LUMVOSE-361555 format. One line per 8 residues: for each residue x, y, z of C-alpha. Coordinates in Angstrom, 3 decimals. Each point is the difference from the previous one (the first is absolute). Example, Ala and Ser with C-alpha at 12.3 -4.5 7.8 and 13.67 -1.06 7.14 Angstrom:
LUMVOSE-361555
12.300/-4.500/7.800; 1.370/3.440/-0.660
end
This chain:
LUMVOSE-361555
-21.081/-2.303/-6.492; -2.509/3.116/0.326; 1.254/2.619/2.298; -2.006/0.350/3.339; -0.602/2.554/2.477; 3.192/1.610/1.684; 1.621/-0.678/-3.596; -0.493/2.869/-1.853
3.175/1.663/-0.471; 3.609/-1.226/0.647; 2.869/2.247/-0.366; 3.393/-1.593/-0.740; 2.862/2.318/0.667; 3.029/-0.959/-2.390; -0.208/-1.221/-3.403; 3.028/-2.337/-0.050
-0.547/-3.752/-0.240; -0.988/-0.692/3.811; -2.941/2.815/-0.592; -0.919/-1.122/-3.526; -0.652/-3.478/1.171; -1.645/1.356/2.888; -2.487/1.835/-2.403; -0.303/-2.822/-2.105
-1.336/-2.311/3.024; -2.115/2.856/1.423; -1.830/0.663/-3.163; -1.692/-3.057/0.519; -2.026/1.042/3.004; 0.127/3.678/-0.016; -2.061/2.285/-2.026; 2.568/2.345/-0.714
3.756/-0.337/0.400; 2.359/3.200/-0.111; 3.610/-0.526/-0.302; 2.201/3.252/0.787; 3.556/0.538/-0.968; 2.163/3.146/0.272; 1.738/-0.978/-3.503; -1.640/0.005/-3.284
-0.424/-3.908/-0.472; -2.419/-1.243/-2.603; 1.794/-0.506/-3.375; 3.420/0.168/1.722; 2.218/-2.681/-0.965; 3.412/1.344/1.164; 1.628/1.135/3.325; -1.881/2.693/2.115
0.545/2.002/3.203; -2.092/-2.074/2.531; 1.904/-3.399/-1.258; 3.742/0.745/-0.275; 0.672/-3.497/0.055; -2.143/-1.195/-2.639; 2.968/0.684/-2.781; 1.741/-3.284/1.544
-0.553/-3.809/-0.900; -3.262/-1.140/1.349; -1.574/-3.482/0.188; -3.436/-1.302/0.669; 0.380/-3.397/1.909; -2.044/-3.146/-0.941; -2.529/0.552/2.816; -0.313/3.743/-1.074
-0.409/-1.034/-3.588; -2.939/-2.694/1.068; -1.678/2.638/1.967; 0.025/2.521/-2.444; -0.752/-2.406/-3.363; -3.338/-0.525/2.381; -0.714/3.766/0.349; 0.549/1.031/-3.559
-1.046/-2.550/-2.453; 2.294/-0.334/-3.187; 3.033/1.056/1.995; 2.439/-2.461/-1.499; -0.707/0.826/-3.857; -0.265/4.007/0.684; 2.859/0.409/2.466; 2.478/-2.424/-2.173
-0.708/2.551/-2.691; 0.991/2.965/1.480; 3.463/1.448/-0.764; 2.028/0.062/3.289; -1.655/-3.263/1.482; 0.935/-3.694/-0.343; -1.902/-2.780/1.382; 1.854/-3.080/0.735
0.610/-3.094/1.978; 1.314/0.970/3.274; 2.253/-3.047/-0.075; 1.270/0.385/-3.397; 2.041/3.127/0.658; 3.860/0.075/0.432; 0.365/-0.168/3.762; 3.335/-0.257/1.584
0.107/-0.726/3.858; 3.601/0.637/1.358; 1.261/0.397/-3.588; -1.326/-3.326/-1.385; -2.864/-0.575/-2.350; -3.187/-1.832/1.386; -1.479/-2.855/-2.032; -2.578/1.601/-1.988
-3.560/-1.518/0.463; -3.572/0.483/-1.840; -1.464/0.769/3.103; -3.222/1.213/-1.245; 0.132/3.215/1.899; -0.352/2.976/-1.925; 1.190/3.230/0.809; 0.262/3.741/-1.403
3.353/1.885/-0.106; 1.019/3.299/-1.662; -1.165/3.394/0.081; -2.077/0.784/3.111; -1.622/3.054/-1.646; -1.462/-1.757/-2.902; -1.416/-2.580/2.487; -1.268/2.518/2.242
-1.514/2.003/-3.198; -1.464/-3.160/-1.213; -1.770/-0.854/3.376; -1.012/3.479/0.602; -1.791/0.373/-3.459; -2.047/-2.968/0.741; -1.235/1.034/3.270; -0.517/3.809/-1.425
-2.067/-1.694/-2.603; -2.589/-1.296/2.679; -3.270/1.707/-0.165; 0.208/0.749/3.918; 3.667/0.989/0.225; 1.083/3.504/-0.015; 3.663/1.517/0.125; 0.959/3.588/1.369
3.354/0.334/-1.518; 2.489/2.822/1.057; -2.087/0.137/3.513; 1.480/-0.566/3.315; -1.333/-0.894/3.442; 0.101/2.915/2.356; -1.515/-2.139/3.077; -2.464/-2.383/1.003
-3.329/0.798/1.446; -1.394/-1.637/2.861; -2.893/0.003/2.403; 0.248/2.583/3.081; 1.091/-2.895/2.105; 2.395/-1.317/-2.411; -1.164/-3.509/0.064; -1.205/0.058/-3.824
1.528/1.288/-3.355; -2.685/1.577/-1.992; 1.960/1.458/-2.967; 3.059/1.806/-1.158; 0.870/3.674/-0.664; 1.694/0.294/-3.495; 1.691/2.976/-1.967; 2.057/0.447/-3.307
3.461/-1.346/0.198; 1.025/3.878/-0.909; -2.465/1.627/2.126; 0.036/0.980/3.838; -2.791/0.424/2.658; -2.261/-2.742/1.450; -1.545/-0.981/-3.740; -3.290/-1.964/0.216
-1.610/-2.778/2.153; -1.034/-3.319/-1.600; -2.379/-2.048/2.147; 1.021/-3.777/-0.218; -1.261/-3.194/1.703; 3.415/-1.689/-0.279; 3.626/1.668/-0.471; 3.084/-2.218/-1.020
3.123/1.667/0.624; 2.521/-1.462/-2.733; 2.257/3.065/0.337; 3.189/-2.121/0.197; 2.908/0.436/2.523; -0.975/3.736/0.383; -3.401/-0.827/1.826; -1.021/2.766/2.275
-2.248/-2.523/1.789; 2.028/-0.870/3.048; 0.325/3.996/0.786; -3.939/0.194/-0.265; -0.514/-2.722/2.243; 2.030/1.571/2.570; -1.630/3.209/-0.475; -3.494/-1.663/0.308
0.975/-1.440/3.516; 0.899/-3.440/-1.414; 3.018/-2.313/0.448; 2.819/0.466/-2.735; 0.641/-3.358/-1.584; 3.257/-1.571/0.719; 2.450/0.193/-2.934; 2.252/-2.822/-0.649
3.247/0.825/-1.955; 2.768/-1.806/-1.507; 2.783/2.053/-1.307; 1.623/-1.237/-2.998; 1.448/3.181/-1.841; -1.077/-1.500/-3.413; 0.202/1.887/-3.202; -0.572/-1.012/-3.646
0.940/2.093/-3.247; -1.699/-1.022/-3.108; 0.807/0.849/-3.700; -1.609/-1.119/-3.210; 1.899/-1.314/-2.975; -0.671/-1.045/-3.738; 1.291/-3.375/-0.011; 2.507/-1.181/-2.963
-1.517/-2.324/-2.278; 0.770/-3.426/0.714; 0.745/0.377/3.519; -2.741/-2.116/1.380; -2.876/-1.977/-1.853; -3.419/0.598/1.224; -0.784/2.597/2.908; 1.709/-1.294/3.206
0.846/1.314/3.643; 3.195/-0.578/1.679; -0.238/0.280/4.100; 3.484/-0.492/1.561; -1.522/0.082/3.811; 1.979/1.730/2.346; 1.387/-1.962/2.910; 2.569/0.493/2.770
2.829/-1.140/-2.027; -0.956/1.844/-2.841; -2.106/3.106/1.062; -0.315/1.653/-3.283; -2.905/-1.010/-2.050; -1.934/0.980/-3.278; -3.196/-0.309/-1.916; 0.432/-0.074/-3.911
-3.519/-0.410/-1.557; -0.208/0.016/-4.004; -3.171/0.944/-1.721; -1.276/-1.390/-3.237; 1.195/3.151/-1.567; 3.598/-1.213/0.569; 0.501/2.970/2.570; 1.080/-0.808/3.333
-0.169/1.631/3.775; 2.768/-0.671/2.207; -0.223/0.646/3.707; 2.948/-0.311/2.202; -0.190/-0.590/3.867; 2.040/0.702/2.789; -0.414/0.164/3.920; 1.402/1.452/3.060
1.316/2.899/-1.773; 1.579/-1.653/-2.919; -2.108/1.708/-2.693; 0.175/-0.387/-3.873; 1.301/3.038/-1.484; -1.898/2.018/-2.895; 2.894/1.060/-1.936; 0.581/-2.101/-3.129
3.194/-1.254/0.672; -0.874/-0.839/3.752; -3.153/-1.875/-1.018; 1.845/-2.195/-2.554; 2.645/-0.640/2.551; -2.558/-1.022/2.775; -1.616/-2.007/-2.618; 3.328/-1.947/-0.700
0.611/-0.571/3.692; -3.345/-2.147/0.480; 0.873/-3.686/0.472; -1.169/-0.933/-3.493; 1.136/1.592/-3.536; -3.442/-0.198/-1.649; -1.319/3.492/0.839; 3.307/1.827/-0.733
0.633/-2.015/-3.326; -3.702/1.061/-0.983; 0.607/3.555/0.508; 3.513/0.941/-0.323; -0.373/1.183/-3.459; -3.744/0.626/-0.205; -1.474/3.268/-0.749; -1.371/1.883/3.160
-3.498/1.321/-0.764; -0.188/1.730/3.531; 1.819/1.675/2.787; 0.777/-2.154/3.247; -2.141/0.684/2.715; 0.527/-0.787/3.652; -2.511/-0.526/2.842; 0.887/-0.659/3.710
-2.082/-2.310/2.236; 1.439/0.492/3.620; -2.181/-2.832/1.540; -2.812/-2.257/0.056; -3.078/1.242/2.031; -2.778/-1.684/1.509; -2.429/2.267/1.645; -2.093/-2.157/2.525
-3.561/1.196/-0.522; -1.184/-3.581/0.639; 1.138/0.623/3.703; -2.495/2.794/0.541; -3.311/-0.873/1.785; -1.308/3.484/-0.427; -0.266/1.282/-3.408; -2.096/2.478/-1.488
-3.154/-1.636/-1.994; -0.012/0.402/-4.024; 3.832/0.439/-0.140; 2.070/-2.658/-1.387; 4.008/0.240/-0.701; 1.429/-2.313/-2.922; 2.951/-0.503/-2.290; 3.460/1.550/1.118
-1.916/2.495/2.403; -0.257/-3.265/1.954; 3.227/-1.862/-0.932; 2.842/0.731/-2.374; 2.356/-2.966/-0.923; 3.385/-0.062/-1.161; -0.628/0.333/-3.882; 2.477/-2.671/-1.348
-2.211/-2.517/1.135; -2.610/1.183/-2.206; -2.884/-0.490/2.630; -1.795/3.554/0.026; -2.403/-0.197/-2.878; -1.126/-3.516/0.780; -0.314/0.364/3.858; -2.362/3.172/-0.957
-1.912/-2.276/-1.948; -0.313/-2.403/2.693; -1.264/2.703/2.183; -2.451/0.974/-2.473; -1.371/-3.627/0.216; -0.241/0.333/3.618; -2.136/3.202/-0.367; -2.394/-1.578/-2.509
-0.221/-3.243/1.919; -0.928/1.884/3.450; -2.708/2.278/-1.895; -1.661/-2.985/-1.480; 0.263/-1.942/3.408; -0.921/2.653/2.390; -2.000/2.714/-1.546; 1.025/2.504/2.164
3.739/1.113/-0.037; 2.150/-0.657/3.251; 3.325/1.946/-0.240; 1.821/-2.070/2.730; -1.023/-3.241/-1.852; 1.191/1.004/-3.209; 3.093/1.402/1.054; 0.670/-3.414/1.864
-0.868/-1.721/-3.210; 2.401/2.062/-1.825; 2.676/-1.068/2.501; -0.680/-3.689/-0.555; 0.588/0.783/-3.769; 3.344/2.062/0.925; 1.565/-2.375/2.419; 1.482/-2.572/-2.440
1.502/2.471/-2.367; 1.319/1.960/2.675; 1.797/-2.845/1.400; 1.338/-1.281/-3.035; 1.324/3.577/-0.702; 1.300/1.252/3.339; 1.506/-3.691/0.866; 1.833/0.318/-3.226
1.321/3.096/0.735; 1.077/-1.143/3.461; 2.142/-2.460/-1.879; 2.123/3.105/-0.941; 2.381/0.262/3.023; 0.027/3.850/-0.246; -3.819/0.360/0.315; -0.623/0.595/3.645
-2.822/-1.826/1.992; -0.604/-2.870/2.121; 0.757/-3.550/-1.417; -1.811/-2.474/2.388; 0.492/-3.700/-0.856; -2.790/-0.654/-2.550; 1.585/2.792/-2.334; 3.253/-1.283/0.241
-1.323/-3.457/-0.445; -2.565/0.935/-3.000; 2.883/2.220/-1.910; 2.363/-3.014/0.405; -2.414/-2.386/-1.495; -1.145/2.546/-2.747; 3.623/0.029/-1.171; -0.134/-3.471/-0.565
-3.431/0.150/-1.655; 1.454/2.466/-2.577; 3.110/-2.123/-0.570; -1.877/-3.055/-0.442; -2.199/2.046/-2.383; 3.056/0.338/-2.324; -0.128/-4.021/-0.277; -3.825/-0.798/-0.260
-2.644/1.415/-1.599; -2.543/-1.190/2.758; 1.532/2.110/2.258; 0.166/2.858/-1.912; -3.875/-0.278/-0.509; -0.400/-0.513/4.000; 2.107/3.342/0.487; -1.772/1.860/-2.642
-3.430/-0.886/1.275; 1.121/1.420/3.445; 1.849/3.056/-1.494; -3.082/0.819/-2.204; -2.246/-0.139/3.032; -2.283/-2.805/-1.208; 1.315/-2.305/2.857; 0.940/0.626/3.682
3.559/0.073/0.928; -1.057/-3.433/2.050; -0.463/-1.955/-3.451; 3.935/0.077/0.002; 0.102/-1.903/3.138; -1.885/-3.319/-1.565; 1.971/-2.849/1.165; 0.595/-1.332/-3.463
1.098/3.645/-1.309; 2.338/0.030/3.163; 1.611/-3.336/-0.793; 0.470/0.819/-3.677; 1.309/3.278/0.606; 2.474/-1.160/3.179; 1.096/-2.776/-2.797; 0.775/2.284/-2.977
1.871/2.669/2.401; 2.117/-2.526/1.666; 3.115/0.927/-2.068; -0.696/3.809/-0.179; 2.933/2.006/-0.473; 0.661/3.771/0.207; -1.758/1.856/-2.512; 1.113/1.082/-3.436
3.046/2.479/-0.372; -1.244/3.461/-0.542; 0.756/1.047/-3.503; 3.030/2.381/-0.330; -0.470/3.642/0.147
end
C-alpha cells in the first residue's frame, strides 16, 4: 500500500516489542518511520537498561506467533535457528496444574520461548532493514509537540540520552507512545487540559528470579519446557526452558511477598519446594552460567485510554504504556502483536487515524487476556480485590478444566487454545466441553503433595 497525504512521517517512541511491531505495520503506509529509544538497541541481544525484565523467561503465545509469522516471512525457519530461542507446540510442554502433569496434545499451536532479547533483536533487525525505517538510538523523548490549542500532536522534541536541554524538534504526522509502564502521556494529558485516564490496578506483589545453567548430559532428551503453574494450593511457580544447545533458563516465581531468593543456596531450595521435582533435579548439580537476577512486579495495570472521549489527534498509546499484565501468564508480547494488528487494520479501513477508536480497538484486544490473568490472580486468597459471582464461578470451573486436562488431551487442546489467546474464554463453555470437564472432574481430589524442601 502506498503512503498517502498526511502519512509522511510516523515516530514511534520505544524500540521494544510493542514499538517494533508498531513500526513494522506503519512502514506499510507511511513514507518514513522513525523509532526512538534511549538505549542502544540495534544488534543488542542481551539485557539493557530500558527492559530490566528481559533477562527472565519469556514466551510468545500461539496467537502472537501467528501474527508475527504473517508480518515476518520465514519466521519459523529463522527463529528456530537462533541460539536462545525454541519454537515448539504449545501443548507439548510439560505443564503441571496443581502439581499434576497434563495430558500432552499435538495442538498445532506454535509458540516461541526463551530469550526475549534474542527475539527482540531479530524482530528489530528485520524492521530496521526496511528502506523507510530509521532507528534513532541513545535518544530520549523530552516532550511531545502540539498545536497551540493542544488538539493535535505535531511532533516530538528529542535529545541525546547523555545530553541536557531541549534538543531538536522532529515533525510527525503520527506519534506512537510505546514507552512502557513509565509513560508520561497521562501527565501530559492533564497538563494540556484533558482528563487523566482511569487506572485500574490489581496488586499481586509478584517477583521472579532467573538463572541460566549448563544442563548435565542426559538430563532430558530433546529441547523441553517445564511449567509448574502456580495455584492457590502451590503459589510458587517456575518455568524451565531448554535450548537446542542444552543450556537452560530457569525462572522461579512467587507472589504476595514470597519472592525467590537470588543466592545459590536459596535459589536451589526454592526450586526444591516446587510441587514437582523435575526442575530441581535438572539443576541441582548443573553448572550455573549466570548469576541469579530478580525482578519485581507489584501490580497489573490497565490505563483506560479507551474511556476518554477527548484525546489529541495523531497520538496513540500502545503496549505496556496502556496495559501491563502479570508476566507469569506470558501475554504481553502477544497482546502487543494483537494491538499492532488493530492499528494496521484501522489505518487500512479508515485512512484517517482516530485515536479514540484505535484505543477502543486496543481495549477489545486487551479485555480477554486481562480477565484471564486478573481473575486467575483473584483465585489466590491473599490478592485484594472484589470477587463477584462470575469471577468465583469462572475460577471454580477453570480449576476443573485444568484437572480434566491432566486426564484428557481434548481438554488440554481446548485449554491451550484459550491460554494461547487463539480462542476466547467463552470457548471453554461449549456444552460438549463442559459435560466432558464435569465428568472427568467428578472424582477430583486435593492437589499433589508439595515436594519436600
